[in-house]
N, C-alpha and C positions, 0 to 999 in steps of 0.2 A: 514721238517720231515726227518732229517738225523741223524744217529749215535745213537746206543744203548749206555748204560752207559759205558760198557767196551771200545767201540769205541771212545766215547767222552774222556775218560780218556787217551787213547793212543794218541789221537790227541793233547790234551793240554800238555801232557808230552813231546811230540815232538816239539810242537810249542814254548813253553816258552824258551828253550835254544836257539832256532834259532833267536828269536826276542829280546833276552836279551840286545843286543848291541844298540837297537834303542828305547827301551821303555821309556827312559828318555826324549826323544823329541817328543813322540807321545802318545796320549790318545787312548787306545785300549779297545773296548768293544766287548765281545763275547756273542752271543744270541742263546744258545742251546734250544732244546725242553724242555718242562716242566720237563720231567722225569730226565733230566741231570742237572737241575739248581743247586740243592744242591751239587752235586759232583763238578761242575765247580766252585762254590763259594769256596768250600773247597780247591780245587787245586790251585786257583788263590789268596787265601787269603794273602799270603806273597809276592805277586807281585803287579805291578801297573796295571795289567789287571783287568778291571771291567766286571761285568756280568749283562746282561739284559734279560728279557723274550721276547717272540715273540708276546705276546698278553696279554690282561687283560680286565676284565669286569669292568664296571663303578660302579656297586653296591657293597656295603660293604658285603652283604650276601643275600641269598634268593634262590628261586626256579629257578636256572639258571643252569640246568644240563650241565656238561661238561665245565663250565667256572671257572676262577680263579680270585680272588679279589686282590686288591692292598695290603691289609693287609697280605694275604697269601704270597705274594712276599716279603713284608718287613720282615716277619718272617724268610725267607730264606736268608736274607741279600743281596737280589738282588738290583741292583742300578737303574734299569729303565725298560722300556718296549717299544717295537715297536708298533706303531699304524698306521692303514691305509695302510699297505703294499699292493701293487697292487694285490697280490694273494688273500689277505683278501677281498679287494674291489670286485674283479672280480669273484672269485670262491665261496665266502661265503656271498656275498651281504652286506658287511659292509658299512654302510651309513655315510654320513657326520653328520647326527643327532646323531648317536651313538658315533662317534669320538668327537663331541662337549661335550659329557658327560665324555668320557674316559680320555681325556687330563687333564681337571681340577681335576678329581679324583686322577690321578697319582701324580700331583703336590701337592695336599693336603696331600698325604701320604708320601711325601718326595722322590718320585721316579722321575727319569728324563724321560720325554716322548721323543721318537724318532719318529716324525711324518713324514710319507711318502706321497708325493704328486707327481702328474705327469700325462701327457696326453698320449692318445693312438696314434697310427700312423694316424688313420683316423682324429683325432682331430688336430694333427700337420699339416697334409696336407691341412686341411680346414682353417688353419690360426687361430685356436682356442686355441693355447697353453696358452696365457696369460689369456684368459677368464676362462679356466679350472683351472689354478693355482689360480687365484683370488677367484673363487668360493670355491675351496677346502680350501685354507688357511683361508679365512674370516669365512667360516662356521665352520671349525674344531676348530678354536681358539676363537670362539665367547664368550665362557664362561671363558676364561683365563684373569685374571686381567692384566692390562698394566705392572705393576711392575714385573710380573712373566714371561713375554714373553722372557726375556733374558736367562731364565733357560732351554729353549727348545733346542732340536736338530731337525732340519728339513732336510729331505733327498729329494732332487729332483730326482725322479725316473721315467724317461720317459719309459712308458710301452713298447714302440716299441723297446727299447734297452735292454730288460731283457731276457736273455737266447736265444737271437736270433743271437748272434755274431755281430750284428750291435752295433754301439756306437755313442752317440752324439759327435759331434766335440767339441774340447775345447771351441770354440767360442759359440756354441749352449748351452753347459753346463753353461758357465759363464754368458751368457745372461739371461737364465732362473733363475739362482741363484740370479743374481742382481735384477731381477724383484721380486722374493720372498722376498728378503731383503727390497725392497722398500715398500712392503705390510706391513711388520712388522714396518718399519719406520713411516708409515702413522698413526700408533697407538702410537709408542714410539721410539724416536730417539736413546736413550741409549740402548734399547733392540735390535735394529737392529744391533748395533755394537757388543753386547754381544752374540747374538744368533749364533749358529754354523750351517751352511748350507752345507750339504754333497751332493756329486753326487753319484747316484747308477744306474748302468746299464751296465752289462758286464764288470765291472772293473776287470782287471787281470794283471799279472806281465808284459805282453807285452805292455800294454797301460797306466798303472797306473801313471807313471811319467808325461806323456803328459797330461792326464786328470786332474791331480792334480797340474799342473804347474801354473794355474791361481791364482792370489791373491784372487779372488772372491770365490774360492772353498776351503772350510775349511777341507774337508776330504772325505772319501768314505764310502758308504754303500756297502759292498762286499757280493756277492752272491756265485756262484759256486766256485770261487777261494778260498773262505774261508774254503772249505772242505779239502783242502790239506795243511798241516802245512808249507811246503816249499813255496808254492805259496802265502799263506797268509802272511808269514813273509816277502816275497819280496814286497808285496803291502804295508805292514806296513812301510817298509823302505822307500818306495817312498813318504810317507806322511810327511817325515821330511822336 
C-alpha cells in the first residue's frame, strides 16, 4: 500500500530511463495498488515493462465488497496478479482453498498468476520447510490443468526473511526453489522447465547479485527496494 497516483507516476518516470539499458535482457513486472494500475499501464505501454495487480478475486462478479475480478483487470490491460503473498496469508487470512480458485480463474482470463509460497521462521527451525511448501504448492495449484502449469510464476517467499533484514543464503534459496520445481515436475516435466520460480525476501541492491547467482533462481520478487527507482533499477540489472 505505497504511492498515490502522482507518486506512482513520478516513480515510473524516474525508473524507466534508469532501467532502459537492461530491459532487453530482463522481464520486469511492476505491481502497484489498484488505484494506480491504469496509470502504470499507460506509462509502461510503449516499454517492455509489464503491469500486474496485487490481488484478485476468483469470482466473475457478485456481492464481494472491496474485491476486484479478473475481467476488471483485463479491461485495464493488466498482465497478471500476485496471489498468496505472505501478508495476504497472515494479515487477511487468505487460505489455500481460496488460492486454489484464484489461480485457475486468472489463467482462464489470460492473466499470469504470480503465486507466493513460503515458510515461517518457526516452521523452518522445526524442519518443516518442505512440508509447508508441498502443502501450499499442491493445494494452491490443485485446480490448474497440467498443460497450464508452465504459464505460472511462483515466488519462494520465506516469511522470516521479509522486511527483517535477514535473508536466505543462496544455498537455502536454491534448495527451496529446486524442491518447488520438483513438485511441479511431479505433475508435468515440461511445465517444470517452463515455470519461472523467483526468490523474494529482503532482496536489495547489496545482495541481489549473490541471491540471483544460482541457475535455480529465475528472478526476484522485490519488496521494499522496489519503492526507490534507483534501487529497483540496480536489482533489475542484477537479474541479467
